N, C-alpha and C positions, 0 to 999 in steps of 0.2 A: 131513264134518268141520264142527263148529260154529265160528263165528268169534269167539265170546266178545267181548272188548273191542277187537278190531281186525279189519282186513280183510287177506286174503292178496292176492298179485298178481292183477290183473284182466285179463280179455279184453274186447275192445271189441265192443259191440253198438249198433245204431242207437238214437238217443234216442227216448224215448216219453213225455216230460214231458206232452205234450198228449193222451195216450191217454185213452179213456173208462175209467170205473171199473166196468165190468161184473164181476160176481162179488162185489162188495162191497155190503152191504145199503144200502137207501135211507136217507138221512139226513132225518129228519122235522123236526128243529129247524133254524132258520137261524142258530144260534149254536153254536160249538164248546164253549162253557163249560157247557152244560146237558146233562150226561150222568152217570148214576150210575156208569158204568164208570171215570170218571176222578176220583173223589172220595177214595178211600182209597189212600194211597200210603205207601211206605216209603222213607225216605232213608238211604242207606248210604254213609258216607264211607270211602274206601279210601286207603291210603298206598303200596301195593305198586307199584313202578315197573316198567315194561317196557323192555327194552333196545332201542336203535335197531337197525335191520336194513337191509341193502341190498334194495330192493324195486323192482318195475317202475315206470316213469315215471308210470303212472296209479294206482299203489297209494298208500295213505295211510301215512305214516310212523308207526311205533309210538311212542306218547307215554304219559307218565304219566297215570294216571287221577286226576281231581280228586274226582269224586263220582259216585254212581249214584242213579237213581230208578226204582223198580219199581212199576208200576201194576197194579191187580187185574184189568185186562183183558189182561194179558200183555205190554204194551209195556214195554220197558226202555230208559232213556236213560242213556248213559254220557258224562260231561263230560270233555273233555281241557282245556278252557279255559272259565272262567266269564266271560261278558261283563259289562261294566259299563254297557252301553247300556240303553235303555228296553225294557220288556216288550213282547213281540209281542201285538198287539191285533187284534180283528176288523177285516177290510178293510184292514189294512196292505198296502202294496206293499213287498216286501223285496228287497234285493239278496242273492242266495245263491250259494254254491258247493257243489255236491252231487254225490254218486254213489249210485246205488241198485243193490244187489247181491243175488245169491242166496246160498244157504248155502255153496256151493262157492267163493264169492268172485268169480264172474263178474259184471261190471257190465253191466246192460242199459239203464241210463238215467243221464244226467249231462251237465252243461253242457260238459265237456271233449270229449264225443263230437261236438259241433258246433263245436269249436275256439273256445269262449268261456270266459274265465276266471270268468265269473259270469253269472247271468241275473236278470231281474226276475220275482219270484214274487208274484202277487196272492193274498193269504191270505183265506180265508173263502168262497170260491166253489166249493169241492169239486171243483176240477179235478184234484186228486190224490186219493189213497186216504183212507179214513176214518182210518187210523192216523196219517197226516200231520197231519190236522186235530186229533186228540186230543193228539198229542205237542207240537205247536207252541205250545199255550197255556202250556207250562211254560218257554218259552225267552225269551232276551233277545238284543238286538243284541250281537254280539261272542262269542256262544257257539260253541264247536266241539264237536260231539257225534257219537257213534254212536247210532243208534236201532234197536233190534230191533223189528220189526213182525210179529206172528204172522199167518199166512196169512189168517185171517178178516178182519183189518184192513188187509190189503195187497191182493193181486189175487184173493183168494178162490178159489172152486171152479173158475172158468173160466180163471184165469190170463191170459196173453197168448199166443196161438198163436205158436210159434216162438221165444218169448223167455222167458216165465215159465210153468213147469209149473203144473198145477192144485195148489191147496193148498200153495203154496210160501211159506215164511217169507221175509221181506225184511230186508235190512240196509242202513240209510240212514246215510251219512256226510254231515254238514251243517255248513257254516259260515254263520252269519248275519252278513253283512258290514255291512249298513246298512238303515235305513228310507229309502225314496225319497219325497221331498216332492213334492206336486203342482206341476206346471208352472204351472197356473192353477186358480183357483176361480171358476167362473161361476155366481153366484147359488146357491151350495151344491153345484154340480156339479163334482167334482174331476177334473181332467185331468192325466194323467201322460204326458209324452213319454218313451217308453222307448227308442226309437231315432230319431235325428234325421238327416235328410239332410245330407250334408256339402257339397252343391252350394250355391254362394253365391247363385245367382239362382233358386232354386226358387220356383214360384208359391205365393202365400199364399191360403188359402181365405177368401173374402169372402161377404157375405150374398147375393150374386147369382151366385156361382160354380156351375159344373156340375162335379161331382166323381165319381170312381169309387173304390169302396172294397171291401175284403173284411173280414168281421168274424165273430167269435164273440160271441154275447150270452149272459150267464150270470145266473142268479139263484142264491142260496145253495141253494135246494131243487131246482133243475133246471139244472145246468151245461150249457152249449151248447144252450140251448133254441132258438137260432137259429144257423145255420152256413152262410154263403154259400159256403164252400169245398166243402161236400158236393155242391153242384150244379156245381162248377167254373165258377161264373158270378158275377163281381163285381156289386155293386149300383151303379146310377147314381143319383145324388142331385142334383136341381135344388134348390139351397139356398133359392131364392125360392119354390118351388112343389113341395112334397114331402109324401108321407104318412108319412114316417119320423117317429119320436118327436121332438117339438119340442125336448126337452132335449138330445138327441143332436146335432141340427142346430146348436143354439146353441153347444154345446161345441166343435164343429169349426171354428167361425170363428176365424181367426188361426193355425190349424195350417198346415203346409206340405206340398207334394207329397212323397210318399215317407216322411212321418213315420209311425212306429208308435206308437200311443197306447192307453192304458187310460182309459176314461171311466167314473167311478163316479157313478151317478145315484141320489140318495135316493128312497125310495118315493113321497113326495108329488109328485115331479117325473117319476116314471115312470108306473106304473099304479095308484098309490094304493090305496084301500080295495077296489077291484074286482079288482085283480090281472089276470092274463092266464091264461085257463083252460088248465090243464094245463102251464103254463110258469112263471108267476110268482105266488106266493101273495099274498094281500092284504097290503098294507103292507110289501112286501119290496123292498129295494134291488136294483138290477141293475148289471151292469158289461159294457161293450163292450171287447173286445180287437180293435183295429181298425188296419188299415194303409191309407193313402191312396195310391192307385195313379196317379191322374191328376187334375189341376186345370185347368179352363178358365175364364178370366175374360173 
């Protein structure tokens, strides 16, 4: 049964927001706006209303359709609300509320599955599927949409074992709630404190601190090119004497123990024109998704 412009009641599955995107073709460009697939579109305004219905607590209420956008790559965006906020731009950090479902309506991914009303989503690093990347460029803060993602732009031929069958179309319901402003800008390095410790006396990272961290490092061309979780072994950093990227070390000063942060490092302060072989292309920005586990001063 196809879902058309709405979802049916959902079953709960473990969240996979951070899953790899195996089965989706490699993205050669580091910008989501350079693609021939997303240039020819047809805008269809509709006025037909759908009646409200009693649905499961994780289901999305049936709402009036405001407009639809059909792309020639098979993506279809249905608006229930047109936001009046700014347009989504490359490398924005967005506060979103989302559910990702299969054709039968079963949710396999969503912030509600980890008991969160929203999550911080760093756009532009290909940590989600290619279909997300292509659809997001048409959205604004405040938009509430359903997005049909054909299988080739979702989880592809491989799917996700136990969750997403091979060649399965995806149905994404998305609310873009806000753009998150940087907590700090350190010489062009943007630091976003995504989750902050509520403890009043947490240790603050100083230039001579010894800290322990876990992180994913992303470039637009190679998401998760570094992953300390894979070895189940956090990294120890001596702030005064380390081989870690200097820009990252500089950005961590002033953060607190147990903070979860995103650190966006522009190319010239990352690996510059040389890049990092097999991981970061020349003149490519990078981003760390990092949590501080311990601080000793």
